C-alpha positions in Angstrom: -2.7 -2.9 -23.2 -0.2 -4.6 -20.8 -1.5 -7.1 -17.9 0.0 -7.6 -14.6 -0.6 -10.1 -11.8 -1.4 -7.8 -8.6 0.0 -10.1 -5.8 -2.5 -9.6 -3.4 -5.4 -11.0 -1.7 -6.2 -7.8 0.1 -9.3 -6.5 -1.7 -9.1 -2.8 -0.8 -5.6 -2.4 -2.4 -7.0 -4.3 -5.8 -9.8 -1.3 -5.7 -7.5 1.4 -5.1 -4.6 0.1 -7.6 -7.7 -0.7 -10.5 -8.9 2.9 -9.6 -5.5 4.5 -10.2 -5.0 2.3 -13.2 -7.8 2.8 -14.8 -7.5 2.7 -18.8 -3.7 2.1 -18.5 -3.4 -0.8 -18.1 -5.1 -4.1 -16.7 -4.5 -5.6 -13.5 -5.3 -9.2 -12.4 -5.6 -10.2 -8.9 -5.0 -13.4 -6.9 -8.5 -14.6 -7.2 -8.7 -13.6 -10.6 -5.9 -15.1 -11.9 -7.3 -18.4 -10.3 -4.4 -18.3 -7.5 -5.0 -19.3 -3.9 -2.1 -19.0 -1.9 -1.6 -16.6 1.2 1.8 -15.1 0.3 4.2 -14.8 3.5 5.6 -11.7 4.9 8.6 -12.6 7.0 10.8 -9.5 6.6 12.0 -6.3 8.1 11.3 -4.2 5.6 9.1 -2.9 3.1 11.5 -3.8 0.1 12.2 -7.1 1.1 8.3 -8.2 2.0 7.6 -6.2 -1.8 10.0 -8.2 -3.2 8.9 -11.7 -1.5 5.4 -11.2 -3.0 6.3 -10.6 -6.8 8.7 -13.4 -6.7 6.7 -15.7 -5.2 3.8 -15.2 -7.9 6.6 -15.1 -10.5 8.4 -18.6 -9.6 4.7 -19.9 -9.6 3.3 -18.4 -12.8 6.0 -17.2 -14.5 4.3 -14.2 -15.4 4.5 -10.5 -15.6 3.5 -9.5 -12.0 3.9 -6.8 -9.3 3.1 -6.1 -5.3 3.3 -3.4 -2.9 3.6 -3.6 0.7 3.0 0.1 2.6 3.3 0.5 6.0 2.2 3.8 8.5 5.6 5.5 10.0 4.6 7.7 12.9 7.7 9.7 14.1 5.9 10.3 17.9 6.8 6.6 18.0 9.9 5.7 16.1 8.6 4.6 12.5 6.6 2.2 14.5 4.2 0.4 13.5 5.8 0.7 10.1 6.4 -2.7 8.6 4.2 -4.3 11.4 1.4 -1.7 10.3 -0.8 -4.6 9.2 0.0 -6.9 12.4 0.4 -3.7 14.9 -2.2 -5.5 17.2 -1.9 -8.9 16.7 -1.9 -11.7 13.5 -5.9 -11.0 13.3 -4.9 -8.0 11.1 -7.4 -6.3 12.6 -8.3 -2.7 11.4 -9.8 -1.7 14.3 -7.8 -2.9 17.3 -4.7 -1.4 15.2 -6.2 2.0 15.2 -7.1 1.8 19.1 -3.3 0.3 19.8 -1.7 3.2 17.5 -3.8 6.1 19.6 -3.4 4.4 22.8 0.1 4.6 22.6 0.4 8.0 20.9 -1.9 9.7 23.4 0.9 11.5 25.1 2.8 12.5 22.6 2.8 15.9 21.3 4.7 14.6 18.0 1.6 13.3 15.7 3.7 13.5 12.1 3.5 10.3 10.3 3.5 9.1 6.8 2.4 6.4 4.5 4.9 4.6 2.8 4.7 2.2 -0.3 7.1 0.2 -2.2 6.0 -2.1 -5.1 7.7 -4.6 -6.7 8.2 -5.5 -10.2 8.9 -8.2 -12.4 9.4 -8.3 -15.7 10.6 -10.1 -18.3 12.2 -12.0 -14.9 13.8 -8.8 -13.6 12.9 -7.3 -10.7 12.5 -3.0 -10.3 11.3 -1.3 -7.4 9.1 1.8 -7.2 8.5 3.9 -3.8 5.9 6.3 -2.9 5.5 8.5 0.0 2.2 10.7 1.6 3.4 12.7 4.3 0.8 13.8 6.7 -0.5 13.7 10.6 -2.0 11.2 13.0 -5.5 12.3 14.3 -6.7 11.8 18.0 -9.8 10.3 16.9 -11.3 8.4 13.8 -12.7 10.1 11.2 -14.3 9.2 7.9 -16.0 5.6 6.6 -14.3 5.5 4.0 -11.0 3.7 2.9 -9.5 0.8 4.8 -6.2 0.5 7.6 -5.5 3.4 9.1 -7.2 5.6 6.8 -9.6 7.4 9.5 -6.8 9.0 11.6 -4.7 10.3 8.8 -4.7 13.5 7.2 -2.4 14.3 4.6 -0.3 17.5 4.3 -2.4 20.0 2.2 -6.1 18.8 3.5 -8.0 18.9 6.2 -10.0 15.3 5.7 -8.9 11.9 6.5 -8.5 9.6 3.8 -11.5 7.6 5.0 -13.6 11.0 4.9 -12.6 11.2 1.1 -13.7 9.5 -1.8 -11.2 7.3 -3.6 -10.4 10.4 -6.5 -9.6 13.0 -3.3 -7.6 10.4 -1.7 -5.8 9.2 -5.3 -4.6 13.1 -5.3 -2.5 12.7 -2.3 -1.6 8.8 -2.1 1.6 6.8 -1.2 0.2 4.0 -3.4 -0.8 6.3 -6.6 2.5 8.1 -6.8 4.3 4.6 -6.7 2.2 3.5 -9.1 2.8 6.7 -11.4 6.1 5.7 -11.2 5.4 2.1 -12.0 3.4 3.3 -15.6 5.8 5.6 -16.3 8.8 3.2 -16.0 6.1 0.7 -18.2 5.4 3.2 -20.9 8.5 5.3 -21.1 10.9 3.1 -19.8 10.4 0.0 -20.7 8.1 0.2 -23.8 5.1 -1.3 -22.7 1.5 -0.1 -22.7 
Protein backbone atom coordinates (compact mmCIF):
# COMPACT_ATOMS: atom_id res chain seq x y z
CA UNK A 1 0.00 0.00 0.00
CA UNK A 2 1.31 3.42 -0.95
CA UNK A 3 2.30 5.74 1.88
CA UNK A 4 2.08 9.47 1.35
CA UNK A 5 3.06 12.31 3.66
CA UNK A 6 0.18 14.76 4.02
CA UNK A 7 1.71 18.22 4.29
CA UNK A 8 -0.52 19.74 6.95
CA UNK A 9 -0.65 20.44 10.66
CA UNK A 10 -4.47 20.59 10.63
CA UNK A 11 -5.70 17.61 12.67
CA UNK A 12 -9.26 17.99 11.34
CA UNK A 13 -8.08 17.74 7.75
CA UNK A 14 -5.91 14.72 8.60
CA UNK A 15 -8.88 12.93 10.19
CA UNK A 16 -11.13 13.70 7.23
CA UNK A 17 -8.56 12.58 4.64
CA UNK A 18 -7.85 9.36 6.56
CA UNK A 19 -11.58 8.56 6.69
CA UNK A 20 -11.75 8.94 2.91
CA UNK A 21 -8.62 6.87 2.25
CA UNK A 22 -9.41 4.14 4.77
CA UNK A 23 -8.09 0.85 3.41
CA UNK A 24 -6.99 2.42 0.11
CA UNK A 25 -3.83 4.28 0.99
CA UNK A 26 -1.82 5.08 4.09
CA UNK A 27 -1.42 8.73 4.99
CA UNK A 28 1.27 10.00 7.32
CA UNK A 29 0.68 13.46 8.79
CA UNK A 30 3.56 15.87 9.40
CA UNK A 31 3.51 15.16 13.13
CA UNK A 32 3.47 11.40 12.51
CA UNK A 33 6.45 11.85 10.21
CA UNK A 34 8.27 13.77 12.95
CA UNK A 35 8.20 17.00 10.96
CA UNK A 36 7.59 20.11 13.04
CA UNK A 37 7.31 23.02 10.61
CA UNK A 38 4.78 25.72 9.86
CA UNK A 39 4.60 25.98 6.08
CA UNK A 40 3.78 29.46 4.73
CA UNK A 41 0.75 30.10 2.53
CA UNK A 42 1.70 33.43 0.95
CA UNK A 43 0.11 33.10 -2.47
CA UNK A 44 -3.07 34.61 -3.98
CA UNK A 45 -4.45 31.28 -5.29
CA UNK A 46 -5.34 27.91 -3.77
CA UNK A 47 -3.26 26.21 -6.47
CA UNK A 48 -0.10 28.13 -5.59
CA UNK A 49 -0.50 27.60 -1.85
CA UNK A 50 -1.06 23.85 -2.27
CA UNK A 51 1.99 23.67 -4.51
CA UNK A 52 4.07 25.64 -2.01
CA UNK A 53 3.28 23.18 0.79
CA UNK A 54 3.88 19.97 -1.14
CA UNK A 55 7.10 21.24 -2.72
CA UNK A 56 8.35 22.39 0.69
CA UNK A 57 7.88 18.93 2.19
CA UNK A 58 9.23 17.11 -0.85
CA UNK A 59 12.42 19.22 -0.80
CA UNK A 60 12.71 18.60 2.94
CA UNK A 61 12.16 14.84 2.88
CA UNK A 62 12.61 13.62 -0.69
CA UNK A 63 9.49 11.49 -0.16
CA UNK A 64 6.22 11.30 -2.09
CA UNK A 65 3.71 13.69 -0.52
CA UNK A 66 0.62 15.76 -1.09
CA UNK A 67 -0.95 18.89 0.30
CA UNK A 68 -4.25 20.65 -0.11
CA UNK A 69 -5.59 24.13 0.11
CA UNK A 70 -9.30 24.79 0.45
CA UNK A 71 -11.32 27.96 0.22
CA UNK A 72 -14.96 28.92 0.65
CA UNK A 73 -15.99 31.09 -2.28
CA UNK A 74 -19.20 33.06 -1.71
CA UNK A 75 -20.88 34.43 -4.82
CA UNK A 76 -22.48 37.39 -3.03
CA UNK A 77 -19.07 38.44 -1.70
CA UNK A 78 -17.36 38.29 -5.11
CA UNK A 79 -15.66 35.00 -4.26
CA UNK A 80 -14.49 35.96 -0.78
CA UNK A 81 -13.13 34.70 1.53
CA UNK A 82 -11.54 32.33 -1.00
CA UNK A 83 -7.82 31.83 -0.51
CA UNK A 84 -8.07 33.89 2.70
CA UNK A 85 -10.69 31.55 4.25
CA UNK A 86 -8.62 30.42 7.24
CA UNK A 87 -7.48 33.99 8.02
CA UNK A 88 -10.60 35.89 6.95
CA UNK A 89 -10.92 37.59 10.35
CA UNK A 90 -7.18 37.76 11.04
CA UNK A 91 -4.04 35.69 11.37
CA UNK A 92 -5.34 33.85 14.45
CA UNK A 93 -7.29 31.48 12.15
CA UNK A 94 -10.26 31.66 14.54
CA UNK A 95 -13.18 29.68 13.10
CA UNK A 96 -15.82 31.53 15.10
CA UNK A 97 -14.45 34.95 14.19
CA UNK A 98 -14.27 33.96 10.53
CA UNK A 99 -17.90 32.79 10.53
CA UNK A 100 -19.08 35.92 12.34
CA UNK A 101 -17.34 38.17 9.82
CA UNK A 102 -18.73 36.26 6.85
CA UNK A 103 -22.30 36.31 8.17
CA UNK A 104 -22.01 40.02 8.95
CA UNK A 105 -20.73 40.82 5.46
CA UNK A 106 -23.48 38.71 3.88
CA UNK A 107 -26.41 39.76 6.10
CA UNK A 108 -28.00 42.22 3.64
CA UNK A 109 -27.22 40.13 0.59
CA UNK A 110 -29.89 37.87 -0.92
CA UNK A 111 -27.34 35.83 -2.87
CA UNK A 112 -26.27 33.10 -0.46
CA UNK A 113 -24.68 30.82 -3.04
CA UNK A 114 -21.27 29.48 -2.13
CA UNK A 115 -18.90 26.69 -2.92
CA UNK A 116 -16.01 24.95 -1.25
CA UNK A 117 -13.08 24.39 -3.58
CA UNK A 118 -10.17 22.11 -2.76
CA UNK A 119 -6.92 21.87 -4.67
CA UNK A 120 -4.61 18.93 -4.00
CA UNK A 121 -0.97 19.09 -5.04
CA UNK A 122 0.61 15.65 -5.31
CA UNK A 123 4.34 15.21 -5.75
CA UNK A 124 5.35 11.71 -6.72
CA UNK A 125 8.85 10.80 -7.85
CA UNK A 126 9.60 14.51 -8.15
CA UNK A 127 6.69 15.34 -10.45
CA UNK A 128 3.72 17.51 -9.41
CA UNK A 129 0.08 16.88 -10.28
CA UNK A 130 -2.96 18.96 -9.30
CA UNK A 131 -6.50 17.75 -8.56
CA UNK A 132 -9.62 19.86 -7.88
CA UNK A 133 -12.79 19.12 -5.95
CA UNK A 134 -15.80 21.46 -5.76
CA UNK A 135 -18.93 21.34 -3.60
CA UNK A 136 -21.70 23.83 -4.44
CA UNK A 137 -24.14 24.95 -1.78
CA UNK A 138 -25.76 27.73 0.23
CA UNK A 139 -24.68 29.82 3.19
CA UNK A 140 -27.08 29.75 6.14
CA UNK A 141 -28.07 32.78 8.20
CA UNK A 142 -27.12 31.12 11.50
CA UNK A 143 -24.76 28.38 12.62
CA UNK A 144 -26.19 24.88 12.79
CA UNK A 145 -24.49 21.74 14.11
CA UNK A 146 -21.48 20.91 16.23
CA UNK A 147 -19.44 18.63 13.97
CA UNK A 148 -16.83 19.54 11.41
CA UNK A 149 -14.59 22.60 11.39
CA UNK A 150 -14.02 25.87 9.58
CA UNK A 151 -17.22 27.10 7.94
CA UNK A 152 -19.05 23.76 8.17
CA UNK A 153 -21.74 25.13 10.50
CA UNK A 154 -22.98 27.66 7.91
CA UNK A 155 -22.69 25.64 4.69
CA UNK A 156 -25.46 23.44 3.28
CA UNK A 157 -24.32 21.43 0.25
CA UNK A 158 -26.68 21.20 -2.71
CA UNK A 159 -28.79 18.05 -2.38
CA UNK A 160 -29.04 18.23 1.42
CA UNK A 161 -30.95 20.22 4.03
CA UNK A 162 -28.21 19.78 6.64
CA UNK A 163 -25.07 21.82 7.16
CA UNK A 164 -21.77 19.98 7.08
CA UNK A 165 -21.62 20.49 10.86
CA UNK A 166 -24.91 18.59 11.27
CA UNK A 167 -23.50 15.57 9.43
CA UNK A 168 -21.26 12.77 10.58
CA UNK A 169 -18.07 12.09 8.61
CA UNK A 170 -19.68 9.50 6.32
CA UNK A 171 -22.54 11.86 5.43
CA UNK A 172 -20.16 14.74 4.77
CA UNK A 173 -18.03 12.56 2.52
CA UNK A 174 -21.06 12.03 0.27
CA UNK A 175 -20.81 15.70 -0.74
CA UNK A 176 -17.30 16.75 0.23
CA UNK A 177 -15.13 18.86 -2.04
CA UNK A 178 -12.13 17.30 -0.32
CA UNK A 179 -13.35 13.79 -1.11
CA UNK A 180 -13.94 14.69 -4.75
CA UNK A 181 -10.33 15.84 -5.06
CA UNK A 182 -9.04 12.78 -3.19
CA UNK A 183 -11.02 10.42 -5.44
CA UNK A 184 -9.24 11.94 -8.44
CA UNK A 185 -5.90 11.48 -6.67
CA UNK A 186 -6.69 7.83 -5.88
CA UNK A 187 -7.71 7.15 -9.48
CA UNK A 188 -4.53 8.75 -10.75
CA UNK A 189 -2.31 6.75 -8.42
CA UNK A 190 -3.98 3.40 -8.99
CA UNK A 191 -4.99 3.59 -12.66
CA UNK A 192 -2.55 6.04 -14.22
CA UNK A 193 0.57 5.79 -12.10
CA UNK A 194 0.18 2.14 -11.17
CA UNK A 195 0.57 2.59 -7.42
CA UNK A 196 -1.68 1.10 -4.74
